N, C-alpha and C positions, 0 to 999 in steps of 0.2 A: 740317973740314967745319963750316959754320955750323949753328946749331940749326934754322933754317928749311929749310936744305938737307936735314937729317935728316928733318924732317917731310914734305918733298916726296918723299923716298925711300920712306918708309913709305906715303904716300898712293899712290905709283906701285905699290907691291906690292899694295895693296888693289884698285886699279883693274885690275891685271893679273889678279888672282884673280877679280874680277867678270867680266872679259872671257872667261876660259877656262871659267868655271863660272857662266853667267848665271842658272841656277836656284838657285844657292847662297843661303844665308841671309845677308842683308846685315849681320846682327849679328856675323858672324864677322870682318868687316872692323874693326868697332869693338873687338873683342877683340884683334886683331892690333895695332891702334894703341895700346891700353892696355898690352899686353905690351911693345911696343917703345919707347913714349914716356912711359909712366906717366900721371899725371894732370896737369892744368894747361894752361897756355897753348899749349904746343907741340902737345900732343895735340888741343886744340881747333882749332888751325890746320889740322892734318892732317885732322881730321873735316870741317872746313869745305870743304877742297879736295875731298875725296871726295864729300861731299854735293852740292857745287856741280856737279861733273862729272856725277854721277848725274842731278841735276835738269835740267841744261842739255845733256845728251848729244846730243839731236837737233840743237840749234842748233850746238853745237860740231862735230859730225860734218858738218853741212851746210857750214860754213865750210871745214873741212879738205878736203872733197870738191871744193869750188870752187877752192881754191888749189893742190891737189895734182894738177896736170895729169898725165893718163895714169897715175894711181895711185889705184885704188879702195882704200878702207879695208880691205877684206877681203884685198887683195893684200899689205898691209904686214905686216911682222913684228909679232907681238902686243906686244912690248916697245916698238917704235917707235910703234905706233898709240896706246898708252896714254901714252907720254911726250908725244906730240903733243896728245892730249886734255887732259892736265893743263896743258901750256903754253898751249894755245889758250884753255882756260877762264880761266886767269889773265889772259891778254891781253884777253879780251872782257869779263870780269866782275870782275877783281881790282883791287887798288889798288897792287900792286908796280910799280916802274918797268919798262916794257916790255923794255928791253935786259937788265935783271937777270933777268927771267922767261926770256928766250931763252937767256941764259948758263946758268942753272940747268938748263934742259931739255937743253941740249947736254952738260952734265956728267953728267946722268942717262943720256943716250944713250951716252956714253963708258964709263960704269961697267957698264951692263946690256945694251947693244946690241951689234951686230956692228961690224966695223971701219969700215964706211961709214955707220953710223947717225948719228954726230955731224953730218956734213955734210948728210945728208938732213934731219934734224930742224931744223938751222939754216936751211936753205933754205926749208922749209915754214913754219916759225914766223916767219921774216923777212917772208914774204908775208902771213901773218896779221897781223903787227904793222903793216904798211903798210895793210892793209884796215881795221884798227881805227883807225888815224890818219885815214884817209879818212872813216870814220864820224863821228869827232869833228869833223872840218872841216865835215861836212854838218850838224852840229848834233844828230846822233843820240846822241852821248855813250856813255859806258861805264857799265854797271851796276856798282856797287861791292860787292865781297865783304867782308863784315864779319869774315871769319875772321882 
């Protein structure tokens, strides 16, 4: 597992925790990141992902609702929903190559989701990737995540 993959895994765990306990203290996520990743660049990358998803959650969820035909976010398994949020955030606001983002999300879905999760995540994020590409072609561009 690459180091960024590990950071994404920990970020997913924090987002999952946020999703299941929305009134929880966000500082607990930072504690988890520090326990799992220590200090340094990898922990900062994970913090940037978590912070970005938290900050842009409404935008990310709106895009996911648009492309996930016949699937409301509340109907999705919590694991799939948060893998999608993480992947969609990176596609919309990150600087990693889009195909790599989708591949990483599919790997997270394989590891933490149900048997059909990888295909589901791949299909939804592929649509988000196309949507992001269309935005770029229209001149709207991508906001870059500095994490």
